[in-house]
C-alpha positions, 0 to 999 in steps of 0.5 A, a space after each residue: 500499500 501506498 503512504 497516502 492510503 496508509 494516512 487515509 486509512 488511519 484517519 478513517 479509523 481515527 474518525 471511527 474511534 471519535 465517534 465511538 467515543 462521543 457516542 459513549 460520551 453521550 451513553 455516560 452523560 445520560 445514565 449519569 443524568 439518571 443517577 443524579 435523578 434517582 439520587 435526587 429522588 432518594 434524598 426528597 423522599 429521605 426529607 419527607 421520611 425524616 419530616 414525617 419522623 419530626 410530626 410523630 415526634 411532636 405529637 408524641 410531645 403534645 399528648 404527653 404534656 399535660 396542659 394540651 390533653 383534652 380532658 376525657 370522660 373517666 371510667 366507671 370506678 368499678 370497671 376501673 378497678 378490674 383493668 390492669 394499669 398500662 405501662 407507660 412506654 418511653 418516647 425517645 427523643 433524639 431520633 430526627 433532630 436537626 442541626 441549626 442552621 446560624 444563617 445568622 453568621 458570616 459564609 466563606 465557601 472553599 472548593 475542595 478537589 481531590 489529592 491524589 497523585 493519578 486524578 487529572 481534573 482536565 480528564 476527569 468529568 465532576 459527578 456529585 458535590 456535596 457540602 461539608 460544614 465547619 465552623 470557626 472561631 476567632 476569639 478577637 481581632 485587633 485591627 491597626 489602621 493607618 490613616 495616610 492622611 495627604 495634603 496637596 497645595 493648588 493655586 497657593 491654598 493648601 487641600 487636607 484630608 481628615 482622618 475619621 473623628 474619635 470618640 475622645 480628644 487625641 485618642 487612637 482608640 476608634 469607637 468600636 474598640 470602646 464598644 468592645 471594651 464597654 461591653 466586656 466590662 459592664 455586659 459580662 462583668 468581666 474585671 479590667 484586670 483580666 480583659 487587658 490579660 484576654 487582649 494581651 493573650 490575643 495579641 495586643 498588648 495594653 496597659 490596665 491604667 490605658 483601660 481604667 481611662 477609656 471607661 472613665 472617659 465613656 462613663 462622663 460621655 455616658 452620663 451626660 447622655 443619661 441626663 439629657 434622656 431623662 429631661 427628655 423623657 419629661 418632655 412626652 406628654 403620656 409617660 408610665 411608670 414602675 419599681 421593681 427589686 433585684 438581688 445585688 450584692 453588698 460589702 455588709 452581709 445581712 443576717 443570714 450572713 450573705 452579702 446580698 440585699 433587695 434593691 429597687 430600681 426604677 424605670 419611667 417610659 415616654 409612651 409616645 416616643 418609646 424612650 426608657 429612663 432607668 434610675 438607681 438610688 442605692 437600691 431605695 424605694 423611698 417615695 422622695 425619688 421619684 417624687 423629685 424626679 417627676 417635679 414640675 411634670 403636667 403630662 399624664 402619668 400612669 402607674 399602679 396604685 403604689 403610695 408615691 405615685 397616688 400623691 401625684 394626682 395633686 399636680 398632674 392627671 393620673 391615670 390607673 392600671 386596668 391591668 392591676 385592677 384586674 387582679 384583685 378581681 382574680 384573687 376573689 376565684 370562683 366568685 361570680 361577681 368578680 368574674 363578671 368583672 375580669 370578663 368587662 376588663 379583658 373585653 375592654 382591652 379586646 376591643 382595644 386591640 383592634 387599632 392602633 394609632 398611626 397603623 392604616 390611618 388610624 388617628 387619635 381622633 378615630 380612637 378616642 371615638 372608638 373608645 366612646 362607642 364600647 368603653 363608656 357602657 363599660 365603665 
């Protein structure tokens, strides 16, 4: 055979093999698609089975919960005595457990390829991808941000950039740093010595005196804001007040040998603006504390029946609280007349919750007319 004939024959063989290879690839793709479809169907079926297990598990919990059980007609005493007691089967609670998704955290995605030396990505075809989740924790991250503030001259005039303002004059610490420091100190009750050690352990060398200084300046800054908040509250025409107690640590021990005492904290809320103001005077509940604060206020004040609040009626419009009134009637138990009063008070609240000022064009005038319709007859 001539050389040209041999080349032509080889080309025909190559073309035939290429067609066979393409056909095999098409069949492989079709098979892969079918396998993927079957896998998706199996996963969907598994999800449905897991869902049914969770539903059954929830129903089992409900039936076991005494508050959810419906009262059943009791069996006759004689019949109950003849029937043997059934042993309650323990319901397992670890089936169908669902992991939290943690949608609130930062997400970083990374592709993981095979590390086998015989693997060649260019020759391979992707079969499937499965997601594996790992949660990482970076306890404390410090950033030293350097601003290169440039100054230019143009036509005998200087133009200079300006770095972001710091919360304190001549301070290198950003607001985020001071907020984090204050959070550890006041919200998590960490001593300054421990905070400084925590910072040092995470790569930021800080002196205890510097931390104390930043907290002291922060305290002064918020003290002025705190006083301003107390004044702004009293500019609202409608405020509410209350007091509550909490156990606090003290140096002197009580008769039980414990260094704790029952201390009170006061609160007033501006109903229209939604602002809230707390104040604390060594845990005291003396009436002078609230009366001195509210002195000069001429608006409406809503509260319970604590004696200092009742004294305010001499110079302002005092509003009582119907929920506190209702409690006294609830304490009457099964008394018929008391139950009637409770139902009437609940009726007032039910009607009042049907509308809200500021929603769907509902105005104060609309609310006034609405209350005239249902409240006056009940009152």
